[in-house]
N, C-alpha and C positions, 0 to 999 in steps of 0.2 A: 170455618171460612178463612181465618188467618193462615192456617197451615196450607190450604189450597193456594192462597195468594203467594205464599212463600215458595211453593213448589213451581209456580208458574214464573217466578222472577229469575231472569237469566243471571243477574248480578249475585243473587244468593246462591244459585247453582254453581257459578264460578268460584265463589267463596268456599262452598263445600268441597271443591276439587283441589284446594290448596294443599300441598304436601308439607308435612311437618316432621322434621327429624326428631327422634327420641330425645335428644339433648335439648333441642328447642322447646319441645313439649314440656319437659321437666322444669325448665326456667320459667315458662309461662304459668305453670301450676303453682310454683313457688311464690310467684309475684301476683297471683290471681288476675291473670290477663287472658283475654280471649283472642282468637285469631283477628276478629274485628278491631280489637284495640291495637294490635301490632301493625296492621296494615292501614290504619286510619289515615286518611289523607292521600292514599294511592288508589282509592276505589273510583275516583272520578275519571272517566275516559274522556279524552279530548279528541278532536278531529284528527290531529296528526297521529295519534296512537292507532286509531282505526285504519287510516290510510297506509301507515307503515306495515300493519299486519296484512292488509290486502296486497301490498307490493311484494313483500318478502316471504310471506307464509310462515314466518317465525315470530310473529308478534305475540302478544298476550292480552287476554281479556282484562287484566288489571294493569292499568297503566303504570309505567315506571318499573315494574319488576324485571322486565327483559327488554333490551333494546334490539332493534333489527340488526341483522349481520349481512353485509354485502357478499354476494357470491358471483359477482360479475367476473368476466374474463375478456381479455383483449388479445387479438392477434396482429402483430405489426411485421411488415416486410423488412428484413434486414437491409441496412444501408450497404452500398457497394463497398464502402471502407471496411465495414464489419465482416462482410462475406470474404473479402480478400484476406483480412487478418485471420479469419477462421481457417481458411485453406492453408495459409502459411504455418499456423501453429500445428495443424494436423500433420503437415508434411514434415516438420521437424521431428515429431514423434515417430513417424514412419521411416524416415530416411537417415536418421543419425543414431549413433550409439551414445546417447546423452547420460551423463552421470553428474552428480553434484558433490563437491567437497566443501567443508565448512571450517571456519575458524572464527576467532573473536579479536576485536581491537579495542585497546584501552584508548579512549578518545581524549583523556585529560591533556596530554601534551598539545594537541591541536587546539583545544578549547582554551588553553592558557595562552597560547600564541596569538589566537584571535582576540582575546580580551586585552592582551598587552598592546597590540598594534592596530586594533580596529579603527580608532579615531585617526591616526596618521595615515592609515591606508585609505580611508574614505576622503580625507582631505587632498591627498595626492591624486587619486585615480577617480574620485566621484562615484564609487561603487563600493558596496560592502564585501568584506572578505568572508565567504561562506565555507561550508564543508566540502562541497563538490569539487572545487578546484584542487583541493589536496588529494582527493581520490583520483581525479583525472591525472594529475602529475605523477602520483605514485604508481598508477597502472601503466602510464606511458614509459616510465623508467623500467618497470618489471617487464614489460613487453619486449624491450630492447635486449634484456637478459635471458628471456624465454621465448625465442622466436616461434616455436611451435604453437604457442597460444595466440600468436598474431598471424596465423596461417589459415588457410581454408582449402577445401577440396574443389577442384574444377574438373569434373569427369574423372579421368584416371590420373590427373596431375595434382600435385600439391603446390599451391601458390603461397609464397612467403613475402612479407613486406618489411622493408627497413625503416618504415615510418608508422606512426601511430595516429590513425584517423578514428577517433573514439565517438561512437554513437552514444547519445544521452537521451534516455526516456523521459519525455515531458508530458504532462497532462494538458489536453486541449479540449475544447467544446465538443468536438466530434470523436474523441477518443484519445488513445495514447499515440503520440508521435515520437519519432526517434531521429532527430536531426543529428548531423555530424559535425564535430569540432575537428578541423583539419590540423595535422602536424602538431599534436599536443606535446610531443617530445621537445619541440623548439620554443614553446610558449611559456611565459612567466604567469604567476597566479593571477595578476591583474588582467592580463590578455584573456586568460581562461574564463575569469568571472564575466568579463565584458561579452565574450562570445556566447557563453551560456545565457546571459540575459537577453541578448539579441535574438537568439533563436527561440527562447521561450516566449518572448513577446510576439514573434511572428507566428508561433504555434497557437497562441491564444486568439490571435486575429485571423487565423486560418490562411496565412500568407506564405507558408512554407512551400518551397518548390520541390519537384522530384529530385533534382541534382543535390539539394541541400539535405536529402534524407537517404541518399545512396552512397555507396562506396566505403562505408565504415569497415574497419578491421577488427573491432572489438566493441562491446556495448556495456554500459553501466546503467543500472536502474536502481531507483531508490524508493522502495516500498515503505521505508520508515516514515516518510512524510504523511502516509495514511495510517500509521500506527502498527505496521507490520513488524513483528518481532523475529520471524524466521520464515524463509520461503525457499522454493527451488525454482529460480528464474528459468525461463525457457529460452534457448539460444535464438538469436536473431539471424536467420539464414540470409546469405550463405556463410556467415561467420562461424567460427568454431568455439567461441567461449563468450560468456556473459557474467559480469559481477553484479551480485545483488547486495545493496546496502539495506540496513534496517534501522529500527528506532534505536535511540540511545537510552539505556536504563541504568540506573545506579545499582550496582550489585557488589556483594562482598567478594574480594578476590585476594589471593595470597601474593604479596609483594615483599621480597627479601625476608621470608619467614614470618611476616606479620599479615594479619587479615585487615584489609582496609577497603573502604567503599570507593568505587571508581565508576565513572560513566562508561559503560561497555557497550559495544555494538557487535552483533553477530554478522558475519559477512559470508556470502555463499558464491562459489564459482561453479556454474554449470558449463560443461564442455563436452565436445564430441571426442569420444575415446578413439575413433578411427584416426583422428589427427593428433590428438594430445595424449601422451602416456600419463599414468597416474602420478609418476615421480615428478613430472614437469607441472601438472596441475597443482599438486600440493606445494611444490617448491615456489611456484608463481604466487600462490595465495599467501604463503608464509612471508615471501619478500614484500608483498604489498602491506601486510600486517606490520612488518618491522619498519618500513618506510614511514608509515602513518604514526607509529608510536615514537619515532624518532625523526620528525620532519626536518629538523635543522642538521643534525649530525649525518644522517644517511643520505638526505636529498641534496644538501648544499654545503657539505664539508665543514661542520662545526659552527661555533658561535660567531666566527667571522663572516659566515655566509648567511646569518639570520636576516640582516637588512637587505642582502641581495635577494633572498628568498621572497621577501615582501616588496622589494623594489622601492624602498623609502629611504 
């Protein structure tokens, strides 16, 4: 009679179906344990265990041994902004001869300069001195020296610009926005920082106008704020080039025959080979690197230009 009762008991049947690995069985035998001893406390089924099993089909008769797994899926219509962005990105791949060249920048000179003058800069201008203003200023200077990087195709014509209207990629609730900072070549670092802060605030509030996001001649994007170490940024049409900034990592580098630890950043220049030759693309990126690594000497003419650089 007891055997018959056991055979008709669903819980006992479930217990008999528990799979035991050879190693687990050996440990149980060495310690004189049964399956019942091991799963004691897990054999009481609760209402939520049964309901979870009914809804997912992946529950278990012995509560707690397996949790239900969601297999739901959702389909959402792309926003008009995302559709437009997708079309533009695909058109860049199809309509340009895009290549990317890389280099690296020792960020120590800029970091030292910021540390030295940050308090004075904030007191005078009411805004912090960031990294981005140095990159915009360096690129604006290099664009004047390499005009092909500051040019773009217009049908069968090549249009060049003697000014640097630099688009800056900023994160916004609806996605990536690329407002333009006008005439960067004529701006000081404080003016650049203020312009960046203004467009970034507008982007966060969704108040950027179409004119504020059009007409750029070159773009800078900073994947480093999200932790990106290396990337190949996609050109922002109809422009011909884009500079990608990345995160700053301390790495061993050779300096004057010695191995030292320096804060290094990889930089990437994606460009349209129809407009920009390889020589100019490499030369432009190398010039940007040297300007950033010598912000006072190369950008503003030596130590006497350091305070002019920061306008303090």
